[in-house]
C-alpha positions as CSV (number, residue, x, y, z in Angstrom):
1,M,127.6,119.3,89.0
2,L,128.1,122.9,90.2
3,L,124.5,122.9,91.4
4,V,125.1,119.9,93.5
5,V,128.3,121.4,95.0
6,A,126.4,124.6,95.8
7,V,123.5,122.7,97.5
8,V,125.9,120.6,99.6
9,S,127.8,123.8,100.5
10,L,124.7,125.5,101.7
11,L,123.5,122.5,103.7
12,F,126.8,121.6,105.4
13,A,128.7,124.9,105.5
14,P,127.6,125.7,109.1
15,H,129.0,122.4,110.3
16,L,132.4,122.8,108.5
17,S,133.0,126.3,110.0
18,R,131.4,126.1,113.4
19,G,133.7,125.9,116.3
20,A,136.7,127.5,114.7
21,E,138.8,129.3,117.3
22,A,139.7,132.9,116.5
23,Q,143.1,133.9,117.6
24,S,145.8,136.6,117.1
25,G,149.3,136.5,118.4
26,E,149.5,135.2,121.9
27,Y,145.8,135.7,122.8
28,S,142.9,133.5,121.9
29,F,139.3,132.9,123.0
30,E,136.2,131.1,122.0
31,A,132.8,132.6,122.3
32,P,130.0,130.5,123.7
33,R,127.7,129.0,121.1
34,V,124.7,130.6,122.8
35,V,124.1,133.1,125.5
36,L,120.9,134.0,127.3
37,D,119.3,137.4,127.4
38,G,119.9,138.9,130.8
39,V,121.6,135.8,132.3
40,P,125.2,136.3,133.4
41,F,127.9,134.0,131.9
42,T,131.7,133.5,131.9
43,V,134.2,133.8,129.1
44,E,137.6,132.2,129.2
45,A,140.6,133.5,127.2
46,E,144.1,132.1,126.8
47,G,147.2,134.4,126.9
48,P,149.9,135.8,129.1
49,D,149.0,137.4,132.4
50,G,148.5,141.1,131.8
51,D,146.0,143.8,131.1
52,A,143.0,142.7,128.8
53,S,139.3,143.3,128.6
54,L,136.3,142.0,126.8
55,R,133.9,144.2,124.9
56,V,130.4,142.8,124.6
57,G,127.4,144.9,123.4
58,G,129.2,148.2,124.2
59,E,130.1,147.1,127.7
60,E,133.7,146.3,128.7
61,Y,134.6,143.6,131.3
62,E,138.0,143.4,133.1
63,A,139.7,140.0,133.4
64,S,141.2,138.1,136.3
65,F,144.4,136.2,135.3
66,S,145.7,132.8,136.5
67,D,148.2,130.5,134.9
68,G,148.0,131.9,131.4
69,A,144.2,132.2,131.4
70,A,142.0,135.3,131.6
71,T,138.5,134.9,133.0
72,F,135.7,137.4,132.4
73,E,132.9,136.8,134.8
74,D,129.3,138.0,135.1
75,V,129.1,139.0,131.4
76,V,125.5,140.0,130.5
77,V,123.9,140.5,127.1
78,S,120.7,142.3,126.6
79,G,118.5,141.6,123.5
80,G,118.5,138.8,121.0
81,G,120.2,137.9,117.8
82,E,123.8,138.0,116.8
83,V,126.2,139.5,119.4
84,S,129.7,140.7,118.8
85,M,132.5,139.9,121.3
86,S,135.9,141.5,121.1
87,L,139.1,140.7,123.1
88,L,141.0,143.9,123.8
89,A,144.7,144.4,124.8
90,G,145.6,146.8,127.6
91,G,145.8,149.8,125.2
92,G,142.3,149.1,123.8
93,E,143.7,147.4,120.6
94,E,141.3,144.7,119.4
95,I,143.1,141.3,119.4
96,S,140.3,139.1,118.1
97,E,136.6,139.2,117.5
98,Q,133.9,136.6,117.5
99,T,130.1,136.4,117.4
100,T,127.6,134.4,119.5
101,R,123.8,134.1,119.4
102,S,121.6,135.5,122.2
103,I,118.2,133.9,122.8
104,P,115.5,134.4,125.5
105,G,116.2,132.4,128.6
106,W,112.9,130.5,128.6
107,L,113.9,128.9,125.2
108,S,116.7,127.1,127.0
109,I,114.3,124.9,128.9
110,L,112.4,123.8,125.8
111,P,114.6,120.8,125.0
112,P,114.0,118.9,128.3
113,V,110.3,120.1,128.3
114,I,109.8,118.8,124.8
115,A,111.5,115.5,125.9
116,I,109.2,115.2,128.9
117,G,106.1,116.2,127.0
118,V,106.7,113.8,124.0
119,A,107.5,111.0,126.5
120,L,104.2,111.7,128.3
121,L,102.2,111.7,125.1
122,T,103.8,108.8,123.2
123,R,105.2,106.8,126.2
124,Q,108.3,106.3,124.2
125,V,111.4,107.7,125.7
126,I,113.9,107.3,122.8
127,P,111.8,109.4,120.3
128,A,111.2,111.9,123.1
129,L,115.0,112.3,123.8
130,F,115.7,112.5,120.1
131,L,113.2,115.4,119.6
132,G,114.6,117.2,122.6
133,I,118.1,117.0,121.3
134,W,117.0,118.1,117.9
135,A,115.1,121.1,119.2
136,G,118.0,122.2,121.3
137,A,120.5,121.7,118.4
138,A,118.3,123.8,116.1
139,M,118.2,126.7,118.7
140,V,121.9,127.1,118.4
141,Y,121.5,128.2,114.8
142,G,118.4,130.4,115.4
143,L,114.7,130.1,114.8
144,S,114.4,129.2,111.1
145,F,113.8,126.2,108.8
146,G,117.4,126.2,107.9
147,A,118.3,125.9,111.7
148,L,116.0,122.8,111.8
149,W,118.1,121.1,109.1
150,S,121.4,122.1,110.7
151,G,120.2,121.0,114.1
152,L,119.1,117.6,112.7
153,L,122.6,116.9,111.4
154,D,124.1,118.0,114.7
155,V,122.0,115.4,116.7
156,L,124.4,112.7,115.6
157,G,127.2,114.7,114.1
158,V,127.9,116.7,117.1
159,Y,126.0,115.9,120.3
160,V,125.9,112.1,120.2
161,L,129.5,112.0,119.1
162,E,130.4,114.3,121.9
163,A,128.5,112.0,124.3
164,L,130.5,109.0,123.1
165,S,133.8,110.9,122.8
166,P,133.9,114.2,124.7
167,P,136.1,116.9,123.2
168,D,138.2,117.0,126.4
169,G,139.2,113.4,126.0
170,D,137.4,112.1,129.1
171,T,136.9,108.4,128.9
172,G,134.3,108.3,131.6
173,H,131.4,107.7,129.2
174,A,133.2,104.9,127.4
175,S,134.0,103.3,130.7
176,I,130.4,103.3,131.7
177,I,129.4,101.7,128.4
178,V,132.0,99.0,128.7
179,F,131.0,98.3,132.4
180,T,127.3,98.1,131.6
181,L,127.9,95.7,128.7
182,M,130.3,93.5,130.7
183,I,128.0,93.2,133.7
184,G,125.1,92.3,131.5
185,G,127.3,89.6,129.9
186,M,128.2,88.3,133.4
187,V,124.5,88.0,134.3
188,G,123.9,86.1,131.0
189,I,126.7,83.6,131.9
190,I,125.6,82.9,135.4
191,S,122.0,82.5,134.4
192,R,123.0,80.0,131.7
193,N,125.4,77.9,133.8
194,G,122.9,77.2,136.5
195,G,124.5,79.5,139.1
196,T,121.5,81.7,139.5
197,K,119.2,78.7,139.8
198,G,121.5,77.3,142.4
199,V,121.0,80.4,144.5
200,V,117.3,80.1,144.1
201,N,117.4,76.4,145.3
202,R,119.2,77.3,148.4
203,I,116.5,79.7,149.4
204,V,113.2,78.1,148.3
205,G,113.5,75.1,150.7
206,F,112.5,77.4,153.5
207,A,109.0,78.0,152.0
208,S,106.5,75.8,153.9
209,N,103.5,78.1,154.5
210,P,102.2,81.4,153.2
211,R,104.3,83.5,155.6
212,R,107.5,81.7,154.8
213,G,106.6,81.6,151.2
214,Q,106.3,85.4,151.0
215,L,109.5,85.8,153.1
216,T,111.3,83.4,150.8
217,T,110.2,85.3,147.7
218,G,111.3,88.6,149.2
219,T,114.6,87.2,150.3
220,L,115.2,85.8,146.8
221,G,114.4,89.2,145.3
222,V,117.0,90.8,147.5
223,A,119.6,88.1,146.8
224,I,119.3,88.6,143.0
225,F,120.2,92.2,143.3
226,F,122.4,92.7,140.3
227,D,119.7,93.3,137.7
228,D,116.0,94.1,137.9
229,Y,115.0,92.3,134.7
230,A,116.9,89.1,135.8
231,N,115.4,89.5,139.3
232,S,111.8,89.7,138.0
233,L,112.1,86.9,135.6
234,V,114.0,84.5,137.8
235,V,112.0,85.1,141.0
236,G,108.6,85.2,139.3
237,N,109.1,82.0,137.3
238,T,110.7,80.1,140.2
239,M,108.4,81.0,143.0
240,R,105.1,80.9,141.0
241,P,104.5,77.1,141.5
242,I,105.5,77.3,145.1
243,T,103.3,80.2,146.0
244,D,100.4,78.6,144.1
245,R,100.7,75.6,146.3
246,L,100.8,77.7,149.4
247,R,97.7,79.7,148.3
248,I,99.5,83.0,147.9
249,S,97.7,85.1,145.3
250,R,99.4,85.9,142.1
251,E,98.8,89.6,142.8
252,K,100.9,89.2,146.0
253,L,103.6,87.4,144.2
254,A,103.8,90.1,141.5
255,Y,103.9,92.8,144.2
256,I,106.8,91.1,146.0
257,V,108.7,90.5,142.8
258,D,108.2,94.1,141.6
259,S,109.1,95.7,144.9
260,T,112.3,93.8,145.2
261,A,113.5,94.4,141.7
262,A,114.0,98.1,140.8
263,P,114.1,99.3,144.5
264,V,116.9,96.8,145.2
265,A,118.8,97.5,142.0
266,T,118.8,101.2,142.4
267,I,120.5,101.2,145.9
268,A,122.7,98.0,145.7
269,L,126.4,98.8,145.4
270,I,127.1,96.8,142.1
271,T,124.2,96.4,139.7
272,T,123.4,96.9,136.0
273,W,121.9,100.3,137.2
274,I,125.0,101.6,138.7
275,G,126.9,102.4,135.5
276,F,123.9,104.3,134.2
277,Q,123.4,106.3,137.5
278,V,127.0,107.0,138.1
279,G,127.4,108.1,134.5
280,L,124.6,110.6,134.7
281,I,125.8,111.9,138.1
282,G,129.4,112.3,136.8
283,D,128.2,114.2,133.8
284,A,126.1,116.6,136.0
285,I,128.7,117.3,138.6
286,G,131.5,117.7,136.0
287,S,130.3,121.2,135.3
288,I,130.1,122.3,138.9
289,E,133.1,124.3,140.1
290,G,134.1,123.8,143.7
291,F,132.6,120.3,144.1
292,G,135.4,117.8,144.3
293,Q,133.8,114.5,145.0
294,S,133.7,111.6,142.4
295,A,130.5,110.5,140.9
296,Y,130.6,107.1,142.6
297,S,131.2,108.8,145.9
298,V,128.2,111.0,145.4
299,F,126.1,107.9,144.5
300,L,127.2,106.1,147.7
301,S,126.6,109.2,149.8
302,S,123.1,109.5,148.3
303,I,122.0,106.0,149.3
304,P,120.9,106.8,152.9
305,Y,118.6,109.5,151.4
306,S,116.9,107.0,149.0
307,F,114.0,106.6,151.4
308,Y,111.4,105.1,149.0
309,P,113.4,102.1,147.8
310,M,114.5,101.2,151.4
311,L,111.0,101.6,152.8
312,A,109.5,99.7,149.9
313,I,111.7,96.7,150.6
314,L,111.0,97.0,154.3
315,F,107.3,97.1,153.7
316,V,107.5,93.8,151.7
317,F,108.9,92.0,154.6
318,A,106.6,93.7,157.1
319,V,103.6,92.5,155.1
320,A,105.0,89.0,154.9
321,I,105.9,88.7,158.6
322,T,102.7,90.2,160.0
323,G,100.3,88.5,157.6
324,R,98.5,91.8,157.3
325,D,97.1,93.4,154.1
326,F,94.8,96.2,153.1
327,G,92.8,97.4,150.1
328,P,92.5,95.3,146.9
329,M,95.5,93.2,148.0
330,R,93.7,91.9,151.1
331,A,90.7,90.9,148.9
332,A,93.0,89.0,146.5
333,E,94.7,87.2,149.4
334,E,91.3,86.3,151.1
335,R,90.2,84.8,147.8
336,A,93.3,82.7,147.4
337,R,93.3,81.4,151.0
338,T,89.6,80.7,151.4
339,E,88.7,79.7,147.8
340,G,92.0,78.4,146.6
341,K,91.9,80.8,143.6
342,V,95.3,82.4,143.1
343,M,93.8,84.4,140.3
344,R,90.4,86.0,140.0
345,D,87.9,84.5,137.7
346,G,88.3,85.9,134.2
347,A,91.9,87.1,134.7
348,S,93.9,87.5,131.6
349,V,97.3,85.7,131.6
350,D,99.3,84.6,128.7
351,P,100.9,81.3,129.8
352,E,103.7,81.7,127.2
353,A,104.6,85.2,128.4
354,A,106.0,84.2,131.8
355,G,109.2,82.7,130.5
356,D,112.4,84.0,129.0
357,D,114.9,81.6,127.4
358,E,117.8,83.9,128.0
359,T,117.3,83.7,131.8
360,R,116.9,79.9,131.9
361,H,119.8,77.7,132.7
362,K,121.0,75.0,130.2
363,E,119.0,71.8,130.6
364,G,120.9,69.1,132.5
365,V,123.6,71.3,134.1
366,P,124.3,71.1,137.8
367,E,122.6,74.0,139.7
368,R,125.5,75.1,141.9
369,A,125.1,78.4,143.8
370,Y,128.8,79.2,143.9
371,N,128.8,79.5,140.1
372,A,126.9,82.7,140.6
373,L,128.2,83.7,144.0
374,I,131.8,83.7,143.1
375,P,131.5,85.9,139.9
376,I,129.3,88.4,142.0
377,G,131.8,88.3,144.8
378,V,134.6,89.0,142.3
379,L,132.6,91.9,141.0
380,I,132.0,93.5,144.3
381,G,135.4,92.7,145.7
382,G,137.1,93.9,142.5
383,A,135.3,97.2,142.5
384,M,136.2,97.8,146.2
385,A,139.8,96.9,145.6
386,G,139.9,99.1,142.5
387,L,138.5,102.1,144.5
388,Y,141.1,101.5,147.2
389,V,144.0,101.2,144.8
390,T,143.1,104.3,142.8
391,G,142.1,106.4,145.7
392,S,144.0,108.3,148.4
393,G,143.2,109.7,151.8
394,D,143.2,108.9,155.6
395,N,139.8,107.2,155.7
396,I,137.5,105.1,153.5
397,R,135.3,108.0,152.6
398,D,138.2,110.1,151.4
399,I,139.7,107.1,149.5
400,I,136.4,106.4,147.7
401,G,135.8,110.1,147.1
402,S,139.1,110.5,145.3
403,A,139.2,107.1,143.5
404,D,138.9,106.5,139.8
405,S,135.6,104.8,140.0
406,F,135.2,104.3,136.3
407,S,138.4,102.2,136.1
408,A,137.5,100.3,139.2
409,L,134.1,99.3,137.7
410,V,135.6,98.3,134.4
411,W,138.3,96.2,136.0
412,A,135.8,94.5,138.3
413,S,133.3,93.7,135.5
414,L,136.1,92.2,133.4
415,L,137.2,90.0,136.3
416,S,133.7,88.9,137.0
417,V,133.1,87.8,133.4
418,L,136.4,85.9,133.4
419,A,135.5,84.2,136.7
420,A,132.0,83.2,135.4
421,A,133.6,81.9,132.1
422,I,136.4,80.0,133.9
423,L,133.9,78.3,136.3
424,S,131.6,77.3,133.4
425,V,134.3,75.9,131.1
426,G,136.5,74.5,134.0
427,Q,133.6,72.3,135.3
428,R,132.5,71.4,131.7
429,I,129.1,72.9,132.3
430,L,129.3,75.1,129.2
431,T,131.6,74.9,126.2
432,L,133.6,78.0,125.3
433,G,131.1,78.7,122.4
434,E,128.2,78.5,124.8
435,V,129.9,80.8,127.2
436,V,130.4,83.4,124.4
437,D,126.7,82.9,123.4
438,A,125.5,83.4,126.9
439,W,127.7,86.4,127.4
440,Y,126.4,87.9,124.2
441,S,122.8,87.3,125.2
442,G,123.4,89.2,128.4
443,L,125.2,91.9,126.6
444,R,122.5,92.3,124.0
445,S,119.9,92.8,126.7
446,M,121.7,96.0,127.8
447,L,121.5,97.6,124.3
448,L,118.3,99.5,124.9
449,V,119.7,100.8,128.2
450,L,122.8,102.1,126.5
451,I,120.8,103.8,123.8
452,I,118.8,105.7,126.3
453,L,122.0,106.5,128.3
454,V,123.8,107.9,125.2
455,M,120.8,110.0,124.2
456,A,120.5,111.3,127.8
457,W,124.1,112.3,127.7
458,S,123.4,114.1,124.4
459,L,120.5,115.9,125.8
460,S,122.7,116.9,128.7
461,N,125.2,118.3,126.2
462,V,122.5,120.3,124.5
463,T,121.3,121.8,127.8
464,D,124.9,122.7,128.6
465,V,125.2,124.6,125.3
466,L,121.9,126.4,125.8
467,R,122.8,127.1,129.5
468,T,119.6,125.6,130.8
469,G,121.0,125.2,134.2
470,D,122.1,128.9,134.3
471,F,118.6,129.9,133.4
472,L,117.0,127.8,136.1
473,V,119.5,129.0,138.6
474,S,118.7,132.7,137.7
475,V,114.9,132.1,138.1
476,L,114.9,129.7,141.0
477,G,118.3,129.9,142.7
478,E,117.4,132.5,145.3
479,S,113.6,132.0,145.5
480,L,113.2,128.2,146.0
481,S,113.7,127.1,149.6
482,P,116.3,124.4,150.0
483,A,114.1,122.8,152.6
484,L,111.5,121.9,149.9
485,L,114.0,121.0,147.1
486,P,114.3,117.2,147.8
487,A,110.6,116.6,148.1
488,L,109.8,118.7,144.9
489,I,112.4,116.9,142.9
490,F,111.0,113.6,144.2
491,L,107.5,114.5,143.1
492,V,108.6,115.7,139.6
493,A,110.6,112.6,139.0
494,A,107.7,110.4,140.1
495,A,105.2,112.2,137.9
496,T,107.5,111.9,134.9
497,A,108.3,108.2,135.5
498,F,104.6,107.3,136.1
499,S,103.5,109.0,132.9
500,T,106.4,107.6,130.7
501,G,106.8,104.2,132.3
502,T,110.6,104.5,132.5
503,S,112.7,105.2,135.5
504,W,115.9,105.3,133.3
505,G,114.5,107.9,130.9
506,T,113.3,110.0,133.8
507,M,116.8,109.9,135.4
508,G,118.4,110.8,132.1
509,I,116.2,113.8,131.7
510,L,116.2,115.2,135.2
511,V,119.7,114.5,136.7
512,P,121.4,117.0,134.4
513,L,118.9,119.7,135.4
514,T,118.5,119.1,139.2
515,V,122.2,118.7,140.1
516,P,123.3,122.2,139.0
517,L,120.0,123.6,140.3
518,A,120.6,122.1,143.7
519,W,124.2,123.4,143.8
520,A,123.0,127.0,142.9
521,I,120.4,126.9,145.6
522,M,123.0,125.6,148.1
523,G,125.2,128.5,147.1
524,A,122.5,131.1,147.5
525,N,121.8,129.9,151.0
526,G,125.4,129.5,152.1
527,L,125.3,125.6,151.9
528,A,127.8,125.1,149.1
529,N,130.3,123.5,151.5
530,A,130.8,120.2,153.2
531,D,128.2,121.0,155.8
532,G,125.6,121.4,153.2
533,Y,126.5,118.5,150.9
534,Y,123.5,116.6,152.4
535,L,121.3,118.6,150.2
536,M,123.1,117.5,147.1
537,Y,123.0,113.9,148.2
538,A,119.3,114.2,149.0
539,S,118.6,115.9,145.6
540,V,120.4,113.1,143.7
541,A,118.6,110.4,145.7
542,S,115.3,112.2,145.1
543,V,115.7,111.9,141.3
544,L,116.7,108.2,141.5
545,A,114.1,107.2,144.1
546,G,111.3,109.3,142.7
547,A,111.9,107.7,139.3
548,V,111.6,104.3,140.9
549,W,108.4,105.3,142.7
550,G,106.7,106.5,139.6
551,D,107.9,103.6,137.6
552,H,106.7,101.3,140.3
553,C,103.2,102.7,140.2
554,S,103.0,103.0,136.4
555,P,100.9,100.5,134.4
556,I,103.1,101.1,131.4
557,S,106.4,100.5,133.1
558,D,108.5,97.7,131.6
559,T,109.5,96.3,135.1
560,T,105.8,96.4,136.1
561,I,104.9,94.5,133.0
562,I,107.7,92.0,133.3
563,S,106.8,91.4,137.0
564,S,103.2,90.6,135.9
565,M,104.3,88.3,133.2
566,A,106.9,86.4,135.2
567,S,104.4,85.9,138.1
568,G,101.6,84.8,135.8
569,C,99.4,87.6,137.0
570,D,96.8,89.7,135.2
571,H,98.6,93.0,134.6
572,I,95.7,95.2,135.7
573,D,95.2,93.2,138.8
574,H,98.9,93.6,139.6
575,V,98.7,97.4,139.2
576,R,95.4,97.8,141.0
577,T,96.7,95.9,144.1
578,Q,100.2,97.4,144.2
579,I,99.4,101.0,143.8
580,P,97.9,101.5,147.4
581,Y,101.0,100.0,148.9
582,A,103.3,102.1,146.8
583,L,101.4,105.3,147.4
584,F,101.4,104.7,151.2
585,V,105.2,104.1,151.3
586,G,105.8,107.0,149.0
587,G,103.8,109.3,151.2
588,V,105.8,108.2,154.2
589,A,109.0,108.8,152.3
590,I,108.0,112.4,151.5
591,L,106.4,113.5,154.8
592,L,108.8,111.7,157.2
593,G,111.9,111.4,155.0
594,L,112.6,114.1,152.4
595,L,110.8,117.0,154.1
596,P,112.7,116.6,157.5
597,V,116.0,116.1,155.6
598,G,115.4,119.3,153.7
599,F,115.1,121.1,157.0
600,G,118.4,119.7,158.1
601,V,117.4,116.7,160.2
602,P,120.1,113.9,159.8
603,W,119.1,110.9,157.7
604,W,120.0,108.5,160.6
605,I,117.3,110.0,162.6
606,V,114.7,110.3,159.8
607,L,115.1,106.8,158.4
608,P,114.2,104.9,161.6
609,V,111.2,107.1,162.2
610,A,110.0,106.6,158.7
611,A,110.5,102.8,159.0
612,V,108.5,102.7,162.3
613,A,105.7,104.8,160.7
614,S,105.5,102.4,157.7
615,V,105.1,99.3,159.9
616,G,102.8,101.2,162.2
617,G,100.6,102.2,159.3
618,L,100.4,98.6,158.2
619,Y,99.1,97.6,161.6
620,V,96.5,100.4,161.6
621,M,95.2,99.9,158.1
622,G,95.9,96.2,157.6
623,K,94.1,93.1,158.8
624,K,95.2,89.6,159.0
625,V,94.0,87.4,156.1
626,S,91.7,84.5,157.0
627,D,93.6,81.2,156.4
628,P,91.5,78.0,157.0
629,V,94.5,75.8,156.0
630,Y,97.6,77.4,157.6
631,G,96.0,79.9,159.9
632,S,96.0,78.0,163.2
633,R,99.5,76.6,162.6
634,P,101.5,79.2,160.8
635,E,104.9,77.7,161.6
636,R,104.2,74.0,161.0
637,S,105.1,72.5,157.7
638,S,103.0,69.4,158.4
639,A,99.8,71.2,157.8
640,K,97.4,69.4,155.3
641,E,98.0,70.0,151.7
642,P,95.8,72.7,150.2
643,M,93.5,72.1,147.3
644,T,94.9,72.7,143.9
645,P,94.5,76.4,143.0
646,A,92.1,77.3,140.2
């Protein structure tokens, strides 16, 4: 029995004692868990205003006092291992003493590097994030086998718990989780009650020839903006028989579906993505002193700098309107129009994979568009009203910037679910039990998203403890040109998302690193003020948009795979035909979007120029597809019925 107690004590003792705050009399302070060799840091002490100093490694630092708190700035430790820190009174009397651990600065970047590397190798983001958290948690205890065990226990016992319930009592993370679950539930209800199908029916009647068919598909993709999975599954399954009849290749259908899913969801005001993105942004800006905007306000301000998603959507409609294509896509369209083969010979398509029961409406229910439009309207209107009620200021920007965005989103999501439920039960479309089942199905579809989000928050906590941002700032803060920052962030995010196949995982890894880095570079170049906030917005947008670009090109991306499945397209054919379009638009976004913005050109000048260049490039590289059936009468719906596609 004594042996068991001894073993348990050895294994768990670090967790029972860690974090205790040393104090004596009226003064108290808590040493950082980890400091970096040669990298300045700050120590806070509580006590009455007066004369006090901090002794670290033989050096003494004087305090600045404010409202009962003493701040010791630019404290530096040289060397590694255990470091003693002593709080001294005015006469040199030692008040309290604590120890911290000093590690080389380069070790602090290992957790995110491990997360990225494992994700690249395994193409699995959850194990990658877990290993990154574990590695960082172990470093807090030093480099030993015992530290590996202690760090493993801390993955859940400290960092995940702090992500779910931060020590400061902030409910922002919980609000994001509730909002994400509720909006997923709302999507489940309006899909089941026929509302989403009703919206589809209102749009598809316009499709009477290939040009209109592509425009209809793109419009439907934009209309179902609230979730990328629902978008791909609904639009692909709905439009496939229509585009087949119009001799539009499955490759083109999959491209349109894919290009109006994630690109739309990442910039629309209220989607299943917003909670995730706002949560990451809020966590990243929370540690920045002097930056007073809310997370939702930063997200809204970043949208004009999201060049790739906006240009990708524009390019879809440009291709549809002009009838021009280039590369493998043009060959696929020529085959479909001239031979009636919407798929190439030998294409591999699973006929059972294109459906998803959770997105299908209940058989026999009326397909009324307002059953979807009203809950979505309540969601958007409720969020705007919540921001207005909780905010203050003389203009809309100030009101939104100071508003409690988390409360507004939670209120709006609750009201939207209630609206969808009342409409479903009130019209006797669904029973109360069926509403609950549909809500639960939608909620369940968000579980994987929430796991990634919580683990991303946990990795962010680890990097905060290890002061990863401080190390990057010390290395790059004064050497990296702010003009190149947005483009470089965009490329790193794209490469990570392409290799891992997940835009969400990429955002979770990179947002906590890039936001403090951007702020430090802004400070080093005199841009850490309202006049330089554009660089922060562009940096945030570069992570989000770059992740979408890489995910859009990746053959292992979940949205790319779902788009192929829902469209009934051979997956490799979809990737092969889509990549040239995505690469062209991404190149325009970098060269004519992010680089000029980095040099200070306003987005409202850059965006129109990039849009014109995108369309102009289509005219230069693309050619019209031969169409023996509709070619001479593109606008007439009375054209002869085409042959049945192969």
